[in-house]
C-alpha positions as a Markdown table, in Angstrom:
| # | Residue | x | y | z |
|---|---|---|---|---|
| 1 | Met | -19.6 | -36.2 | 60.1 |
| 2 | Gly | -19.8 | -40.0 | 60.4 |
| 3 | Pro | -22.9 | -42.0 | 61.3 |
| 4 | Ile | -23.9 | -41.8 | 65.0 |
| 5 | Arg | -23.3 | -45.1 | 66.7 |
| 6 | Leu | -25.5 | -45.8 | 69.7 |
| 7 | Leu | -24.3 | -49.2 | 70.8 |
| 8 | Gly | -21.1 | -49.8 | 72.6 |
| 9 | Thr | -19.3 | -48.6 | 75.7 |
| 10 | Gly | -17.6 | -45.4 | 76.8 |
| 11 | Pro | -18.8 | -41.9 | 77.5 |
| 12 | Arg | -19.9 | -41.1 | 73.9 |
| 13 | Ala | -22.0 | -44.2 | 73.6 |
| 14 | Ala | -23.5 | -43.6 | 77.1 |
| 15 | Ala | -24.4 | -39.9 | 76.2 |
| 16 | Arg | -25.9 | -40.9 | 72.8 |
| 17 | Gln | -28.1 | -43.5 | 74.4 |
| 18 | Ala | -29.3 | -41.0 | 77.0 |
| 19 | Gly | -30.0 | -38.6 | 74.1 |
| 20 | Val | -32.2 | -41.2 | 72.4 |
| 21 | Leu | -34.2 | -41.8 | 75.7 |
| 22 | Leu | -34.7 | -38.1 | 76.1 |
| 23 | Ile | -35.9 | -37.6 | 72.5 |
| 24 | Leu | -38.4 | -40.5 | 73.1 |
| 25 | Ala | -39.6 | -38.8 | 76.3 |
| 26 | Gly | -40.0 | -35.5 | 74.4 |
| 27 | Met | -42.0 | -37.1 | 71.6 |
| 28 | Leu | -44.3 | -38.8 | 74.1 |
| 29 | Ala | -44.9 | -35.4 | 75.8 |
| 30 | Val | -45.9 | -33.9 | 72.4 |
| 31 | Leu | -48.2 | -36.9 | 71.8 |
| 32 | Gly | -49.7 | -36.3 | 75.3 |
| 33 | Ile | -51.1 | -33.0 | 74.1 |
| 34 | Ala | -53.9 | -34.9 | 72.3 |
| 35 | Asn | -55.0 | -36.5 | 75.5 |
| 36 | Asp | -54.7 | -33.3 | 77.6 |
| 37 | Pro | -55.0 | -30.2 | 75.4 |
| 38 | Gly | -55.7 | -28.1 | 78.4 |
| 39 | His | -52.0 | -28.5 | 79.5 |
| 40 | Ala | -50.5 | -28.1 | 76.0 |
| 41 | Asp | -48.2 | -25.3 | 77.1 |
| 42 | Arg | -46.8 | -27.4 | 80.0 |
| 43 | Leu | -46.3 | -30.4 | 77.8 |
| 44 | Leu | -44.6 | -28.4 | 75.1 |
| 45 | Leu | -42.3 | -27.1 | 77.9 |
| 46 | Val | -41.5 | -30.7 | 78.9 |
| 47 | Ala | -40.8 | -31.6 | 75.3 |
| 48 | Ala | -38.5 | -28.6 | 74.8 |
| 49 | Cys | -36.6 | -29.5 | 78.0 |
| 50 | Asp | -36.2 | -33.1 | 76.8 |
| 51 | Phe | -35.0 | -32.1 | 73.4 |
| 52 | Ala | -32.6 | -29.5 | 74.9 |
| 53 | Val | -30.9 | -32.0 | 77.2 |
| 54 | Ala | -30.8 | -34.5 | 74.3 |
| 55 | Leu | -29.0 | -31.9 | 72.2 |
| 56 | Val | -26.4 | -31.5 | 74.9 |
| 57 | Ala | -26.0 | -35.3 | 75.0 |
| 58 | Phe | -25.3 | -35.4 | 71.3 |
| 59 | Leu | -23.2 | -32.3 | 70.9 |
| 60 | Val | -20.8 | -32.3 | 73.9 |
| 61 | Pro | -17.4 | -33.9 | 73.0 |
| 62 | Trp | -17.8 | -36.7 | 75.6 |
| 63 | Gly | -14.7 | -38.5 | 74.3 |
| 64 | Leu | -12.6 | -35.7 | 75.9 |
| 65 | Thr | -14.2 | -36.1 | 79.3 |
| 66 | Gly | -13.9 | -38.7 | 82.0 |
| 67 | Pro | -15.6 | -42.1 | 81.6 |
| 68 | Asn | -18.4 | -41.2 | 84.1 |
| 69 | Ala | -19.0 | -37.6 | 82.9 |
| 70 | Pro | -22.3 | -38.5 | 81.1 |
| 71 | Ala | -23.8 | -39.6 | 84.4 |
| 72 | Trp | -24.5 | -35.9 | 84.9 |
| 73 | Leu | -27.1 | -36.2 | 82.2 |
| 74 | Gly | -29.2 | -38.2 | 84.7 |
| 75 | Leu | -29.8 | -35.1 | 86.9 |
| 76 | Pro | -31.6 | -33.0 | 84.2 |
| 77 | Ala | -33.3 | -36.2 | 83.0 |
| 78 | Phe | -34.8 | -36.7 | 86.5 |
| 79 | Ala | -35.8 | -33.0 | 86.7 |
| 80 | Val | -37.6 | -33.2 | 83.4 |
| 81 | Leu | -39.4 | -36.4 | 84.6 |
| 82 | Gly | -40.6 | -34.4 | 87.6 |
| 83 | Leu | -41.7 | -31.6 | 85.4 |
| 84 | Ser | -43.6 | -34.1 | 83.3 |
| 85 | Thr | -45.4 | -35.5 | 86.4 |
| 86 | Trp | -46.4 | -31.9 | 87.4 |
| 87 | Ser | -47.6 | -31.2 | 83.8 |
| 88 | Phe | -49.9 | -34.2 | 83.9 |
| 89 | Gly | -51.4 | -33.0 | 87.1 |
| 90 | Gly | -49.6 | -35.4 | 89.4 |
| 91 | Ser | -50.0 | -38.5 | 87.2 |
| 92 | Ala | -46.9 | -40.6 | 87.5 |
| 93 | Thr | -48.0 | -43.2 | 85.0 |
| 94 | Gly | -45.2 | -42.3 | 82.6 |
| 95 | Thr | -42.7 | -41.0 | 85.2 |
| 96 | Gly | -42.3 | -44.4 | 87.0 |
| 97 | Pro | -41.3 | -46.5 | 83.9 |
| 98 | Phe | -39.0 | -43.7 | 82.6 |
| 99 | Leu | -37.3 | -43.4 | 85.9 |
| 100 | Val | -36.6 | -47.1 | 85.9 |
| 101 | Leu | -35.4 | -46.8 | 82.3 |
| 102 | Val | -32.9 | -44.0 | 83.2 |
| 103 | Tyr | -31.6 | -46.1 | 86.1 |
| 104 | Ala | -31.2 | -49.1 | 83.7 |
| 105 | Trp | -29.2 | -46.9 | 81.3 |
| 106 | Ala | -27.0 | -45.7 | 84.1 |
| 107 | Ala | -26.4 | -49.2 | 85.2 |
| 108 | Leu | -25.0 | -50.2 | 81.8 |
| 109 | His | -22.3 | -47.6 | 81.9 |
| 110 | Phe | -21.5 | -46.4 | 85.5 |
| 111 | Pro | -20.4 | -48.0 | 88.8 |
| 112 | Arg | -22.8 | -48.8 | 91.6 |
| 113 | Gly | -21.7 | -45.7 | 93.6 |
| 114 | Ile | -23.4 | -43.4 | 91.0 |
| 115 | Leu | -26.5 | -45.5 | 91.1 |
| 116 | Leu | -26.8 | -45.2 | 94.8 |
| 117 | Ala | -26.1 | -41.4 | 94.5 |
| 118 | Tyr | -29.0 | -41.2 | 92.0 |
| 119 | Ala | -31.4 | -42.3 | 94.7 |
| 120 | Val | -31.8 | -38.8 | 96.3 |
| 121 | Pro | -32.5 | -36.8 | 93.1 |
| 122 | Ala | -34.6 | -39.6 | 91.6 |
| 123 | Thr | -36.8 | -39.8 | 94.8 |
| 124 | Leu | -37.2 | -36.0 | 94.8 |
| 125 | Ala | -38.1 | -36.0 | 91.1 |
| 126 | Tyr | -40.8 | -38.5 | 91.8 |
| 127 | Leu | -42.2 | -37.1 | 95.1 |
| 128 | Val | -42.0 | -33.3 | 94.8 |
| 129 | Pro | -44.5 | -33.0 | 91.9 |
| 130 | Leu | -46.8 | -35.4 | 93.7 |
| 131 | Ile | -46.7 | -33.2 | 96.8 |
| 132 | Leu | -47.1 | -30.0 | 94.8 |
| 133 | Thr | -50.2 | -31.4 | 93.1 |
| 134 | Gly | -51.7 | -32.5 | 96.4 |
| 135 | Gln | -51.7 | -36.3 | 95.8 |
| 136 | Pro | -53.1 | -38.5 | 98.6 |
| 137 | Pro | -50.7 | -40.4 | 100.9 |
| 138 | Ile | -51.3 | -43.7 | 99.2 |
| 139 | Val | -49.9 | -42.2 | 96.0 |
| 140 | Leu | -46.9 | -40.7 | 97.8 |
| 141 | Gly | -46.2 | -44.1 | 99.4 |
| 142 | Ser | -45.7 | -45.6 | 95.9 |
| 143 | Ala | -42.3 | -44.0 | 96.0 |
| 144 | Phe | -41.3 | -46.5 | 98.8 |
| 145 | Ile | -42.0 | -49.3 | 96.3 |
| 146 | Leu | -40.8 | -47.8 | 93.1 |
| 147 | Met | -37.4 | -46.5 | 94.3 |
| 148 | Pro | -36.2 | -49.8 | 95.9 |
| 149 | Val | -37.3 | -51.7 | 92.8 |
| 150 | Ala | -35.5 | -49.2 | 90.5 |
| 151 | Val | -32.3 | -49.3 | 92.6 |
| 152 | Ala | -32.4 | -53.2 | 92.8 |
| 153 | Val | -32.9 | -53.6 | 89.1 |
| 154 | Ala | -30.1 | -51.1 | 88.4 |
| 155 | Leu | -27.6 | -52.9 | 90.7 |
| 156 | Leu | -28.4 | -56.2 | 89.1 |
| 157 | Ile | -27.8 | -54.8 | 85.6 |
| 158 | Glu | -24.6 | -53.1 | 86.8 |
| 159 | Ala | -23.3 | -56.4 | 88.3 |
| 160 | Gln | -24.0 | -58.2 | 85.0 |
| 161 | Ala | -22.5 | -55.5 | 82.9 |
| 162 | Arg | -19.4 | -55.4 | 85.0 |
| 163 | His | -19.1 | -59.2 | 84.7 |
| 164 | Leu | -19.3 | -59.0 | 80.9 |
| 165 | Arg | -16.7 | -56.2 | 80.8 |
| 166 | Asp | -14.3 | -58.2 | 83.0 |
| 167 | Asp | -14.8 | -61.2 | 80.6 |
| 168 | Arg | -14.1 | -59.0 | 77.6 |
| 169 | Glu | -11.0 | -57.6 | 79.1 |
| 170 | Arg | -9.8 | -61.1 | 79.9 |
| 171 | Leu | -10.4 | -62.2 | 76.4 |
| 172 | Glu | -8.6 | -59.2 | 75.0 |
| 173 | Arg | -5.5 | -60.0 | 77.2 |
| 174 | Ile | -5.7 | -63.6 | 75.9 |
| 175 | Glu | -5.9 | -62.4 | 72.3 |
| 176 | Gln | -2.9 | -60.1 | 72.9 |
| 177 | Trp | -0.9 | -63.0 | 74.3 |
| 178 | Arg | -1.9 | -65.2 | 71.4 |
| 179 | Ser | -0.9 | -62.6 | 68.8 |
| 180 | Ala | 2.4 | -62.1 | 70.5 |
| 181 | Met | 3.0 | -65.8 | 70.7 |
| 182 | Met | 2.2 | -66.3 | 67.0 |
| 183 | Gly | 4.4 | -63.4 | 66.0 |
| 184 | Thr | 7.3 | -64.9 | 68.0 |
| 185 | Leu | 6.9 | -68.2 | 66.3 |
| 186 | Ala | 6.5 | -66.8 | 62.9 |
| 187 | His | 9.5 | -64.5 | 63.0 |
| 188 | Asp | 11.9 | -66.1 | 65.4 |
| 189 | Val | 11.5 | -69.8 | 64.5 |
| 190 | Arg | 11.8 | -69.7 | 60.7 |
| 191 | Thr | 15.4 | -68.3 | 60.6 |
| 192 | Pro | 17.0 | -71.1 | 62.8 |
| 193 | Leu | 14.9 | -73.7 | 61.0 |
| 194 | Ser | 16.4 | -72.7 | 57.7 |
| 195 | Thr | 19.9 | -73.2 | 59.1 |
| 196 | Val | 18.9 | -76.6 | 60.6 |
| 197 | Arg | 17.4 | -77.7 | 57.2 |
| 198 | Met | 20.6 | -76.7 | 55.3 |
| 199 | Val | 22.7 | -78.7 | 57.7 |
| 200 | Leu | 20.5 | -81.7 | 57.5 |
| 201 | Glu | 20.5 | -81.6 | 53.7 |
| 202 | Glu | 24.3 | -81.4 | 53.7 |
| 203 | Leu | 24.6 | -84.3 | 56.1 |
| 204 | Lys | 22.1 | -86.4 | 54.1 |
| 205 | Gly | 24.2 | -86.1 | 50.9 |
| 206 | Gln | 27.3 | -87.6 | 52.8 |
| 207 | Ala | 25.6 | -90.1 | 55.0 |
| 208 | Pro | 25.1 | -93.9 | 54.5 |
| 209 | Pro | 21.7 | -95.1 | 53.6 |
| 210 | His | 20.4 | -95.9 | 57.1 |
| 211 | Ile | 21.5 | -92.5 | 58.4 |
| 212 | Ala | 20.1 | -90.8 | 55.3 |
| 213 | Arg | 16.7 | -92.2 | 56.0 |
| 214 | Met | 16.7 | -90.8 | 59.5 |
| 215 | Leu | 17.9 | -87.4 | 58.2 |
| 216 | Asp | 15.1 | -87.5 | 55.6 |
| 217 | Ala | 12.6 | -87.9 | 58.5 |
| 218 | Ala | 14.2 | -85.0 | 60.3 |
| 219 | Leu | 13.9 | -82.9 | 57.2 |
| 220 | Arg | 10.2 | -83.7 | 56.8 |
| 221 | Gln | 9.5 | -82.6 | 60.4 |
| 222 | Thr | 11.6 | -79.5 | 59.9 |
| 223 | Ala | 9.5 | -78.7 | 56.8 |
| 224 | Arg | 6.4 | -79.3 | 58.8 |
| 225 | Ile | 7.4 | -76.8 | 61.5 |
| 226 | Thr | 8.4 | -74.3 | 58.8 |
| 227 | Arg | 4.9 | -74.6 | 57.3 |
| 228 | Leu | 3.3 | -74.1 | 60.7 |
| 229 | Ala | 5.4 | -71.0 | 61.3 |
| 230 | Glu | 4.3 | -69.6 | 58.0 |
| 231 | Ser | 0.7 | -70.4 | 58.7 |
| 232 | Leu | 0.8 | -68.6 | 62.0 |
| 233 | Leu | 2.3 | -65.6 | 60.3 |
| 234 | Asp | -0.5 | -65.5 | 57.8 |
| 235 | Ile | -3.0 | -65.7 | 60.7 |
| 236 | Gln | -1.4 | -62.8 | 62.4 |
| 237 | Arg | -1.5 | -60.7 | 59.2 |
| 238 | Ile | -5.1 | -61.5 | 58.6 |
| 239 | Asp | -6.2 | -60.9 | 62.2 |
| 240 | Ser | -4.3 | -57.6 | 62.5 |
| 241 | Ser | -5.3 | -56.0 | 59.2 |
| 242 | Gly | -8.5 | -57.9 | 58.3 |
| 243 | Glu | -7.2 | -58.2 | 54.8 |
| 244 | Leu | -4.2 | -59.1 | 52.7 |
| 245 | Lys | -2.6 | -56.9 | 50.0 |
| 246 | Leu | -2.2 | -58.8 | 46.8 |
| 247 | Asp | 0.1 | -58.3 | 43.8 |
| 248 | Arg | -2.0 | -59.9 | 41.0 |
| 249 | Gln | -0.2 | -60.5 | 37.8 |
| 250 | Pro | -0.9 | -62.7 | 34.7 |
| 251 | His | 0.9 | -66.0 | 34.9 |
| 252 | Asn | 1.0 | -69.2 | 32.7 |
| 253 | Ala | -1.2 | -71.5 | 34.8 |
| 254 | Arg | 0.5 | -74.8 | 33.8 |
| 255 | Ala | 4.0 | -73.5 | 34.5 |
| 256 | Leu | 2.9 | -71.9 | 37.7 |
| 257 | Val | 1.4 | -75.1 | 39.0 |
| 258 | His | 4.5 | -77.1 | 38.1 |
| 259 | Glu | 6.6 | -74.6 | 39.9 |
| 260 | Met | 4.4 | -74.7 | 43.0 |
| 261 | Leu | 4.6 | -78.5 | 43.1 |
| 262 | Thr | 8.4 | -78.4 | 43.5 |
| 263 | Phe | 7.7 | -77.1 | 47.1 |
| 264 | Val | 5.6 | -80.2 | 48.0 |
| 265 | Arg | 7.2 | -83.5 | 49.0 |
| 266 | Val | 4.9 | -85.8 | 46.9 |
| 267 | Gly | 5.7 | -88.4 | 44.3 |
| 268 | Pro | 4.5 | -89.0 | 40.7 |
| 269 | Glu | 0.9 | -89.6 | 42.0 |
| 270 | Val | 0.2 | -85.9 | 41.3 |
| 271 | Val | -1.3 | -85.3 | 37.9 |
| 272 | Val | -1.4 | -81.8 | 36.4 |
| 273 | Asp | -4.3 | -81.2 | 34.0 |
| 274 | Val | -3.9 | -77.6 | 32.8 |
| 275 | Asp | -3.9 | -76.3 | 29.2 |
| 276 | Glu | -0.5 | -74.9 | 28.1 |
| 277 | Asp | -2.0 | -71.5 | 27.2 |
| 278 | Met | -4.1 | -71.1 | 30.3 |
| 279 | Ile | -3.5 | -67.7 | 32.0 |
| 280 | Leu | -4.2 | -67.0 | 35.7 |
| 281 | His | -4.3 | -63.5 | 37.2 |
| 282 | Val | -3.2 | -64.2 | 40.8 |
| 283 | Asp | -0.7 | -63.2 | 43.4 |
| 284 | Lys | 2.1 | -65.7 | 42.8 |
| 285 | Gln | 3.2 | -66.0 | 46.4 |
| 286 | Arg | -0.4 | -66.5 | 47.7 |
| 287 | Phe | -1.2 | -68.9 | 44.9 |
| 288 | Glu | 1.8 | -70.9 | 45.9 |
| 289 | Gln | 0.4 | -71.2 | 49.5 |
| 290 | Ile | -3.0 | -72.3 | 48.1 |
| 291 | Val | -1.5 | -75.0 | 45.9 |
| 292 | Val | 0.9 | -76.3 | 48.5 |
| 293 | Asn | -1.7 | -76.4 | 51.3 |
| 294 | Leu | -4.3 | -78.2 | 49.1 |
| 295 | Val | -1.9 | -80.7 | 47.6 |
| 296 | Thr | -0.3 | -81.4 | 51.0 |
| 297 | Asn | -3.8 | -81.8 | 52.5 |
| 298 | Ala | -4.8 | -84.2 | 49.7 |
| 299 | Ala | -1.7 | -86.3 | 50.1 |
| 300 | Arg | -2.1 | -86.4 | 53.9 |
| 301 | Tyr | -5.8 | -87.3 | 54.2 |
| 302 | Gly | -6.7 | -88.7 | 50.7 |
| 303 | Gln | -5.4 | -91.3 | 48.4 |
| 304 | Pro | -3.6 | -91.0 | 45.0 |
| 305 | Pro | -3.8 | -90.1 | 42.3 |
| 306 | Ile | -4.0 | -86.4 | 43.2 |
| 307 | Val | -5.3 | -84.4 | 40.2 |
| 308 | Val | -4.6 | -80.6 | 39.9 |
| 309 | Arg | -6.8 | -78.9 | 37.3 |
| 310 | Val | -7.1 | -75.2 | 36.3 |
| 311 | Phe | -9.8 | -74.1 | 33.9 |
| 312 | Gly | -12.1 | -71.3 | 33.2 |
| 313 | Glu | -15.8 | -71.3 | 34.1 |
| 314 | Gly | -17.8 | -68.2 | 33.3 |
| 315 | Gln | -16.3 | -65.1 | 35.0 |
| 316 | Phe | -14.0 | -67.2 | 37.2 |
| 317 | Asp | -11.0 | -69.4 | 36.8 |
| 318 | Arg | -11.1 | -72.6 | 38.9 |
| 319 | Leu | -8.4 | -74.4 | 40.7 |
| 320 | Glu | -9.3 | -78.0 | 41.6 |
| 321 | Val | -7.2 | -80.3 | 43.7 |
| 322 | Arg | -8.9 | -83.7 | 43.8 |
| 323 | Asp | -7.9 | -86.9 | 45.7 |
| 324 | His | -9.4 | -90.4 | 45.3 |
| 325 | Gly | -9.8 | -91.1 | 49.0 |
| 326 | Pro | -12.8 | -91.8 | 51.2 |
| 327 | Gly | -14.1 | -88.2 | 51.0 |
| 328 | Ile | -15.1 | -85.9 | 53.8 |
| 329 | Pro | -17.6 | -86.8 | 56.6 |
| 330 | Asp | -20.8 | -84.8 | 56.6 |
| 331 | Thr | -20.1 | -83.8 | 60.3 |
| 332 | Leu | -16.9 | -82.1 | 59.2 |
| 333 | Arg | -18.0 | -80.4 | 55.9 |
| 334 | Ala | -19.7 | -77.4 | 57.5 |
| 335 | Arg | -16.6 | -76.4 | 59.4 |
| 336 | Leu | -13.9 | -77.7 | 57.1 |
| 337 | Phe | -12.5 | -74.3 | 56.2 |
| 338 | Ser | -12.5 | -73.0 | 59.8 |
| 339 | Gln | -9.5 | -72.5 | 62.0 |
| 340 | Phe | -8.3 | -75.8 | 63.6 |
| 341 | Ala | -11.1 | -77.7 | 62.0 |
| 342 | Val | -9.1 | -80.8 | 61.1 |
| 343 | Gly | -5.7 | -80.9 | 62.8 |
| 344 | Gly | -4.5 | -84.1 | 64.5 |
| 345 | Thr | -1.1 | -85.7 | 64.6 |
| 346 | Glu | -0.2 | -84.4 | 61.1 |
| 347 | Gly | -1.1 | -80.8 | 61.5 |
| 348 | Val | -3.1 | -78.2 | 63.4 |
| 349 | Gly | -5.9 | -77.5 | 61.0 |
| 350 | Leu | -4.7 | -74.1 | 59.6 |
| 351 | Gly | -4.1 | -74.9 | 56.0 |
| 352 | Leu | -7.7 | -74.9 | 54.7 |
| 353 | Trp | -8.6 | -71.8 | 56.7 |
| 354 | Ile | -5.7 | -70.0 | 55.1 |
| 355 | Val | -6.8 | -71.2 | 51.7 |
| 356 | Arg | -10.2 | -69.7 | 52.3 |
| 357 | Gln | -8.8 | -66.4 | 53.4 |
| 358 | Leu | -6.5 | -66.2 | 50.4 |
| 359 | Ala | -9.4 | -67.1 | 48.1 |
| 360 | Val | -11.5 | -64.3 | 49.6 |
| 361 | Ala | -8.6 | -61.9 | 49.3 |
| 362 | His | -8.6 | -62.6 | 45.6 |
| 363 | Gly | -12.3 | -62.0 | 45.4 |
| 364 | Gly | -13.2 | -65.7 | 45.1 |
| 365 | Arg | -14.1 | -68.5 | 47.4 |
| 366 | Ala | -13.0 | -71.9 | 48.5 |
| 367 | Val | -15.3 | -74.9 | 48.8 |
| 368 | Ala | -15.1 | -78.7 | 49.0 |
| 369 | Glu | -17.0 | -80.7 | 46.3 |
| 370 | Ser | -17.8 | -84.4 | 46.6 |
| 371 | Arg | -16.4 | -86.7 | 44.0 |
| 372 | Asp | -16.8 | -90.5 | 43.5 |
| 373 | Pro | -14.4 | -91.4 | 44.8 |
| 374 | Gly | -12.7 | -88.7 | 46.9 |
| 375 | Val | -13.2 | -84.9 | 47.2 |
| 376 | Ala | -12.2 | -81.9 | 45.2 |
| 377 | Met | -11.0 | -78.7 | 46.9 |
| 378 | Val | -12.1 | -75.9 | 44.6 |
| 379 | Val | -10.7 | -72.3 | 44.7 |
| 380 | Thr | -12.1 | -69.7 | 42.3 |
| 381 | Phe | -10.4 | -66.6 | 41.1 |
| 382 | Pro | -12.3 | -63.8 | 39.3 |
| 383 | Arg | -11.1 | -62.9 | 35.9 |
| 384 | Pro | -10.3 | -59.3 | 35.1 |
| 385 | Val | -13.2 | -57.5 | 33.5 |
| 386 | Ala | -11.4 | -57.0 | 30.2 |
| 387 | Leu | -11.0 | -60.8 | 29.9 |
| 388 | Asp | -14.7 | -61.5 | 30.6 |
| 389 | Pro | -16.1 | -63.1 | 27.4 |
| 390 | Asp | -19.5 | -61.6 | 28.1 |
| 391 | Asn | -18.1 | -58.0 | 27.9 |
């Protein structure tokens, strides 16, 4: 049996919250014996009734019932409150606050019609024990103050809760639309783009120089749209599953970086500083995305030379992609790896967010470190335990 979750919405959450309130009421009844030992039998009866109703609240399979079914728990709760007032000889000191508390619980989960229907049993639970114990009219008249206040508070809470539920449903619809849109872009845009790119490359090889320059610009924009579609697909995968499945294998780091750089349209300003015998344990496809995103980002926002380094440090291997540009403003540093943090005319700000997600999926992290000049984007990858020099 899993842990009991008290927070949330739905019939199970409502019933469990009611159960907690009833257990609290029962415990207070037991503690009340110390103040009124002459009515110990009555207080034990009240506590037993509270615990019994709480047991029902926790054991009934409310998930199989209607959304408003736990509202029936309010009726025995009011009855036990009345019994408590009678047990204390007509003292409603504890009954009033708990009555308002039961109303507040109901307002969080049920429509206003149920709250209004509660008015009759709640009023009877408050007045009947006062009448039976012969309380004066001034005490009986407190019901005409307490009940309107309880109903007003409940209606206010219900209105606010309904407003929040409507907002949540609206956000869920927006999220569904966003996910569907990204899925369409990711799956339906890449295939025609591949065809367009092949045609443009074929035409470029046969075109005169001035036409070839225009075709080269079109190819760059086609590549940009392709990267955007791939980024959106990664976002959809991460959002839907919360994690990415990796196929980590040992790879020669130097050869891997050189292979990755063939997918980036940059010139000789990229310097690779990796030992020839350096081994990385990474998912090759995801490592490609990391390198391409970081090098593209460095070429777009920094200045050459761009230096790509891979080296070991403790229990981690580090990938560093450094540029020699103006660096990162302090106002941007805190949100640099968030979705849409950078963006602008050259992109939409997804690259670094994806880098961070892929780093976390590997068990590492992604950070930006200041250099003089420029900035280094650093991604760490944990080494397998067998390769840890400390073991």
